[in-house]
N, C-alpha and C positions, 0 to 999 in steps of 0.2 A: 073857444077851443084852445087847448094849450098846445105849445109847440114842444115836441120831443123827438127823440131819435127813433127812426123806423128802420128795420132791417128787411131789405128787398133782395130776393134772390131771382135770377133769370137763367133759363136754359136757352143758349143761343147757338146758332150755327157758327162753327169755327172757321171763319173765312176771312180773307184779308179785308181790312176796313171795318169789320164788325164793332170792334172796341171803340174806334174812333167815332162811328156813328152814335153809339150809345152815349159816350162822354159829351159829344157835341149836343145831343139832345138835352142833357142836364144843363149845360152852359147856356144854350139859347133860351131855355125856359126859366132860367134863374133858380133852379133847384139847388139847394144847399147840400153839396155832397161831402160828407165828413170822412168817408172811407170807401175804398174801391178795391176789390180783389177778384181776380179771374184765374181760372185753371181748367185743365182738362177734366172731364168727368167720366162716368160709367159708359157713356155712348161715344164710340169713335166718331170724330168729326163735329163733335159738339163741346161747348165749355159751359161751365156754371160760373155765374158771376154773383158777387155779393156786394150790394151797395148799402151804406148807412146814410140815410137821408134825414136831415133836420127839417121838421115842418109838422103842421097840424094834419089832421085826418084828410082834409080837403086837398091839401098840397100833395100828399102821398097817393090819394085817389087819382088825381090828375097825372101824376108821374106814372103810375101803373097804366093808365089809359094810353099815354104817349108811348110807353115801351111796347105795349101790345100792338100798336100800329106799325112798328118796325118789322119788316119782312124777316129779318134775321132772328127775331125773338120767337121761340117756340112757346114758352110759357114764363110767367112771372108772378110773384106773389109777395105780399107783406107778411113776414113771419112774426107772429107774436112771441115775446120772450118765454112765456109759459109753455109754448108748443114747439120750441126749437132748442138746439144746442148751439151756442155761439162761442167761438174761441179766437184768440189772437196770439201770435208768437212774438215775443220780444227778446232781443239780445241786448244786454247792457254791459258796457265796459266800465269797470270801476278800478281806480287806481288808489287804493287805500295806503295809508302809512303802514309800516310793519306792525305797529301797535293796534291798528284797526282791523287787520285781517281776520282775526278770530271772530270779531263782531260781524263782519260781512258774511263769513261762513255761517254764523248763527242765523242771520236774517234769511240766507239762502235755504237753510234747513227749515226754518219756521214757515216759509212760504212753499215748501216742497218743490223748490226750483232746482236747477242743475248748474254745475260749473264745468262746461265742456273744455275750457282752456284756462289754465292758470300759469302765470309766469312769476318771476321774482317781483315784478311791479304791478302786474295787472291781473284782474280776475274777470273773466267773461261769464256773466250770469244768463242763463236761458230759462224762460218760463213760457208755458203755454197755458192760458187760462182765460177767464172772462175778463173784459176790459177793466172792470172795477178792481178786480184782484191785481191785475198788472199795475194800475195806477197806485195802489197801495204799496206794492213792492218797490216801484220806482221811488216813491216818496221815502220809504224806509232806507233805501240805499243812498239818497241824495247827500246826506251829511258825510259820506265816505268817498267823495270825489268822483262822481259819475262823470265820465268824459265823453261818452257816446251812447246813444240809444237808437236802435233799429227795430222797427215794428212792421209786421206784415199787413196789417189791416184785418178786419174781422172776416171770418168765414163762418157760415151757418148752415145748418141742416134741420129740416122739419122732422119732428118725432110724433 
């Protein structure tokens, strides 16, 4: 079996210590956690978490079994890419030379990104997209003096 990334979502009770118990489970079991995101959801008192886990199907199956054993977890599932929408937000600070500014704005336009803040020396680029598109945008901007990248981690929803 090949190792690849799996997207796991979990609906959990929003109580003190819940996230700590979940992350501790991953650490204790040696699961490779590539990304983690948590936030309030449609039900008051609950949160929806998205984990990106590296591993083969057996590792992910074991991960789901362990998550389901936790009392805080209401439901969890492994989302297949073809049956979900997955997005990540990135903010990228670029400090191009004055001669490079037009090229940076061209890249922003090409990737349908936004520039929420521009100063005389800095352009902040904002993009919400799938991880592969974000990686391509970051690679395209690197020659123009990227000084900082902030990413949210993946969020996902089943369709």
